[in-house]
N, C-alpha and C positions, 0 to 999 in steps of 0.2 A: 418054437414058439408056433408052430402050425398043428399043434396037437388038435385032437376032435374037441377038448375044451374050448381052446381058444375059437375054432371055427363056428361052436355051436355060440359062443358069447357074441362073436363077430355078427352073426344073423340075427341074433336077438336084439342087439344094441342098432343094426341096421335099421330093423322093422320098425323100432321105436321110433328112430330118427325120421322114417319116410311117414310114420302116422302124425308125427308133430309137423312135418313140412306139407302135408296134404291139407291139414287143418288151417295152417297158416295161409297157404296158398288161395284156397277157397275165401279166407276173411280177406286176404289183400287185394284179390282181384275184385271184389265185392268195394270193399272201401274205396279202391283206386278210381271207380267208375264214379262213384257219388262226391268224392274230394274234387276231381276234376270237375264234374259238372256245378259243384257249388262254389268253388274257388274261380274256376274260369282258367282259360290256358294261361294268361300271363300270371297270376299269382301261384299257380301251380308250378311254373317254371321258376318263379323267384323261391318257392320254398325249396326247390331242388338245388338250385345253383347257391344259393345262401347257406344251406345245409352243408352243401360241398366245402365250401370254405373250412368249416369246423374240421371236417373230415382229412383234409389236407394237413391242418394242425396236428393229425392223430398220429403221425406216423412213428413218433417215440413209442407210443403206447403200444401200437400193433407190433412193433418190433420185440419189445419186451414181453408181450403175451405170449410169442412165440416161443422166446427164450424160457420164459416161465414153464411152460408144458412140455418143453425139450427136458430141461433137468429135473421135472418131477419124475416123468417116464424113466429117466436112466436111474434114479433113487429107487423107484418102485420095481425095477428091474433087478435091480441089486438087493430089494428086500432090506433097505436101510432106513429105518423109520426116523433114526436123529436126523439123517441126512436131510428127508423130506421136510422135517420141521425146519430145517437151517435155511432150506430152499424158499420155502413158504415165506419165512420171517424177512427174509432179504427181498424177495419179490415185493411184499407189502411196502417195506421202505422206499423201494427204487419208486413204486407207482405213485406214492405220495409226493416224492420230488418230481416226479412226471407231470402230475397234475398241477402242481404248482407253476411249473415253466408252460404248460398249456395255456395255463388261465393266464400269465403274464404276456405271452404272444398273442393269446385271444383276443385281450382287452387293449392291445396297441396296435401290433402289425396287421392283424386280421381284421380290427375294427377299421381302421385307416383304408385297408384295401376295398372293403365294403362300401364306404362312403364317398371314394373319392376316385375308383377305378372300375368299378362293376358298371354294366349298361342296365340301370333300372330306373324307371319313371321317378321324378322327383316327389310326385305325390305319394307313392308307395314305400319311399324310403323309410318312414316310420315304422310301418309293418315289416318290412325287411330288418330292421334292426331287432325288434322284437324275436322273429324267427332267429336271428342270429345268437341273441343272447339265452333264448331257450335252448337252442341246439348245445351251446358251448356249456350250459349248466348240465345237460344231461349227460354230455361228453365226461365233465369231471368226474360225475357219478359212476360212470361206467369204468373210469380207469382204476379207481380204488378199489372195483370189484372185480378185475381182473384177475388176480390171484386164484380167487373163490371159483371162478368159471373155470380156470384152467385145473383146479383140483379136481372138479367134477369129471374132466374129460379124461384126465390122468388115472382116475379110479374106474373110468368106463362107467358109470352109472348114467347111462344116457336116458333112463327112466325119468330121471330129474328134469332133462330139457322137456320131455313129452308133456308132464304135468305141468310144469310151470308155463308152457308155450299155450296149454288150454286158457288159464288164466289170461295172458298177455292177447291172445286173440279175441277172448271175450272182453276185454277192457278197450282194445283197438275198435270193435265194432260198438261198442258204447261212448266211443268219441265221435263217430259218424253220425250217430242219433241225436246227441247233444250240440254238434256243429250246425246242425239244421233248425234247432231250438233257439239257441242265442241269438239275440238281434245286433250283437257288435260286429266289429269286423272279423270276418270268416277266416282270415289268414293268421290274424293274431290268436283268435281263439283255438285254432287248429293247433298252432305251435306251442302253447301254452299246456293244453289235454294231453298232445303227445310226449311233452316234457314230463307230467305227473306220472302218465302211464311207464315211462321209462326208469324214471328214479323209482317207483314203487316196484317194477320188475328186478331191478338189482338188488334192491333191499331184500327180496325174497330169496334170490341166490345166495346172499350172505347167509341168513338166517338157515337155510338149509344146510349150507357147508358145516356151520357150527354146531349142527345137530347131529350131524352125521360122521364128521371125520376128525379125528381126535387131535390132528395137527392143525385143525383150525380153531380150536379151543383155546382161550386165553393166549393168545399168540401174540408174540414181541414183536415190535417194530425196530427192533436193533438188529442190523445186518451182520451177517458173518462175514469176515473180510476175504475169506479164501472164495466162497460162493459169490461175494459181490464182484471181485475182480473177474471170476469167470462167467459171470452172467452178463457183465458189462460189455467183455471182450465179445462173447458170442453176438449178443445184441446190437452192438457198435457196426459190426458188419450187416447184419441184419436190416438195420437202418438205411443203408443204400438200396437193397431190395424191395423196401417197403416204400420209398419214395418213388422207385422206378414205377411202381403196381398203380401208386396214385396218381402219378401223372397220365397213365392210360385212361382211369376212370374220372377222378373229381377234376384234376388240373386241366383236362381238355375241355370240360363243362365250362370252366371259367372262361378259356379262350375263345369258346364258342359264344357265350354270352358277350364277350367285348366287340366281336365281329357282327353278330347276328342277333343279338337280344334275347330276352325270356321267352320268347315263343318257340324257340328253336329249342332252349333248355329243356322245354315242357316236353318236346318229342323225344329228347335224348332221355329223359327222366322217366318215360313209359318204356323207351326200349331197354334201358337197364334195368327196370321192375321185371320186365318180361325175360332176359337173359338171367336175373338174378334167381327167379324160380326154377329156369332149367337148369343154373349151375349148382343149385341146392340139391339135387339130386346126386352131383359127384360130391359136393361138400359134406353131406349128411353120411354117404357109404365112407369118405375119407376120415370123418370125424371119429367112426368107429374103428377103423383100420390103422390110422396113425399111431395110437398108443403101443399097438403088437408090433409094428415095424420098427419103433424105437426100442421097445424092451428087448425084441429079438436082436438088436445090433449090441445092445447093453449086456447080452447074456452070452454073446459070441456065437449065436446060431446064424451064421451069414446065410445058410442054405435056406433056412426058413424064410430070413429076409429077403433074398433073391425071389422067393416064389410068391411072397406076400406084394412084392413091388410089381412082378410082371402082372399077376392076378389084378392088383387093384388098378394098374393101368388099362388093362383090358376091359374090366367092368366100367371105368371113368367113361372111355369112349363109347361103350355101350350105352349106359345110361344117359349120355348126352345124346347119341345119335338117335335114339327112339322118339325125343321129342323134337330135336332140331329139323329132322328132314322131313317130317309132317308139317310142322310149324312152316318151314321155308316157303313152302307151297301156296298154303292157304293163311298167311298173315293178313290180306287184305279183308278176308271173310271174318276171322277171328276178332279183329279190332272193330268191326263195325258191329258184331254182336256184343263185344263187350263194353265199347265206350259208346257215349253219346255224341262226343265230337273228338274227331282224329286229328291231332296238329299236323300240320305239313311236315314232311320228311320221316315221319314215323315208321312207316312201311320199310322204306330204305335202310334207316337205321337199323331197325329189327333184323331184317335179313344180313347185313353184314355182320352184326355182331353175332349173330347165330352161328355163320360160319368160324367166327373167331374162337368162339367157344368150344366148336367141336375141334378146332386146333390145339387148344389148350387143355382138353380134357384130361390127358394121360400126365401132366405135369405134377400134380400132388403127390403121387407115390414117390417119383423120382427127387421133387425137393424135400418130401420128408427123410427119405433115405440120406439124403447130402446133408442135411440138418443133425441127422443122428451122430454122422461122425464128429461134428463139432469143428470141421476145417471147412469153412466157407468164405473166407475172404477173397481170393480170386474170382471164386463162382459168383457170389454176390457183385463184385466190382464189374464184373463182364456184362451180366445180366441188367445191371442198372443203368450202364451206359447206352447199351441198346435200347433200353426203355425210355431214358430220358430224351433220345432223339425224336419221340412221339410229338412232344409239344414244340419245339422250333420249326420241325417239317412241317406240322399243321399250320403254323403260324405263317411260313412261307406260301404254301399253299393258297391260304386264304389271302394273303397279300396279293398274289399273282389272279385272284379271281374266282378260285376253285370253290364248289358249292358245299356246304356243311358235310355231306357224306364224305367226302376226301378225307377227312379226319380218320373216320372208321377205317375206309380201305388202308391207309397208313398204320393203322393199329393190327389191320389183319395180316398185313407183310411182317412186321416186327413179331408179332406172337411167333409165327412161324420159324423165324429166324431164331429166336429165344429156344424154343422147342429142339432145335437141331443142336444147338449148342449144350442144351442142358443133358441130352442123351450123351453125348460125347464127353460130357465132363463127369457125370454122377457114375454112369457104368462102370469105368474103370476103378473110380474112387472107393467104390464097393465090391470090386472083385467081381463083376458081373459082365461077362463078354457082349461087346456092344452088337455082334452079329445075332448072338442070341436072343438080345432084346428085340432088336429088328425083326427078327424071322417070327418070334412069338407074340408079340405085341403088334408092330406096326404090319407085318405083312398080312396077319388074319384080319385085323380090324381094316385095313387100307381095302382088301377084297371085300370085306362086308360092306363097307359106305360106297363102293362102287356100285355093286350089286344092288342095293337099296335104294340109292339115289336115283340111278339110271331107272329102276323100274317103275319107281314113284313118280319121275317126270313123264314117261310114256302113258301113264294112266291120267297125270293132270292136263297133259297137253291133247289128250283125245276125248275130253269130256267138256261140257257145257259150263259156263259161270253162272250157275244158279244154286240156291241153298242146298238141294238134296245132291247135286252132284259134288258140291264142296265137302259135304259129311261123307259122301262115298270115297272121295279122293282122301281125306283124314284118316278114315277107318282102314282102307285098302294099304295106306302107306306104313300105318302102325303095324299091320299084320307082315307086311313085307321086310320093314325093320325087325321085327321081333324073331321072324323066322331065320332072316340073314344071320342075325346075332348067334342063335341057338346052332345053328348049322354050319358057321362059317367062323366067327369070331372066339366061340368057347372051343376049350380042348375037350377032349373024348370024355374025361371024368366028370368036368365041370356041366358038359352038355346032359350025360346021364343023371346026374343030380338035380338040374332043372327040369328036365322030361318026368322024372320020376315025382319032383314034388306037383308038377302041373297033374298029372295022373291021379296021384293021391288026392288032390284037390277035386277033381273032377267026379272022383267016385264018392267022395262026400255028399257032392250035392245031387 
């Protein structure tokens, strides 16, 4: 599965996904500035933390989305059209059931928690409930459309994401302008408009799949018993891993709210948005790479799978590093340029989460390889136990009087421990020597990070803090990181390909 054809498709799909991401990033940065300014710090914090409650309820859906994509990739690797249709029908049946469960939990447990446990001012509870119901409705629509979303990824038709995202970006930009025009409660208006956009985009995804993939036409919701059992067993263990990931992100937001209120949630929301943009650089690459890893395993090409896992890990670290290192030093400057008001703790939150993102950058290829084997019980149990420790430890530290950044530091430590376990669990499971992975991935990338970080720090520490100096530091750091990636992190063949591409682009210009 490492043929020229697949490499060409990987590059094409990655480029399409990055074009999509850059557009979304530009719109997101602008809309965040306007929304924060229009809503204010407290209402912006309410929107982030209340939406987080719905996301916590989403663990069943996230788990089944991964299972759907995994089984569809396996069938595509086998070139079994009948099996593909059965997987899709079974997945749709499961997601309808999940939608019902989430609706029940959301309108009982979630609603109780919002109105009795959250630290929200009484006069804003009505608006918070509007946000909650809108978020829940958006999520229900998303659940039912997950099988179609997985189908696009499995078929590697990434252009669909790029084109649909253009529509989504334009609609979100329109929401910002409408928010400024409507004379009603801004938080409620924003929640309703974002729900309309989310529902419309999900409908478009469904229409696209029915028009382009035969298995999506006249689809049955009657499940295949064999696939139902396999998918439920696989996703059952994935649930644990998803719950752990949610404790890191949305669960901790709820604890921060209980101890410190919605203003700190606003800082966390901004930090999560920044790191979400950075992580998209890995996510987009992995979206294009993930089907090939699973198909390589399904076809028995373990050598090709190993190559993809190592290459994906190196590229993951490199793609994050080229943004994390320059951003780490210039967070205050960039926030002042981006936002009209910067909530307290935002700079510290962003810096710690940037380091966390760098630590977890190489996890995606390993996790995909482990999922491809289908044997994930012990793997998920151990990772989830580690992840669950985040919430009680954060609660304990807050009780002892520590400030909000303590939660992010705990997160950073846990992620690094998880990564060590992931390497020693996944590599033997797929027949990849641990020493080979450590040498070719962590050895190369570790040296690259040390050189890039120290060099960038020396420039930062020897310049004044003014706009011109900050811009010089950003540009210099990007060049240092890029050069370190090319000459240290990449293998000789990869470096030659990159330099040829740069040279050919330069000759065209």
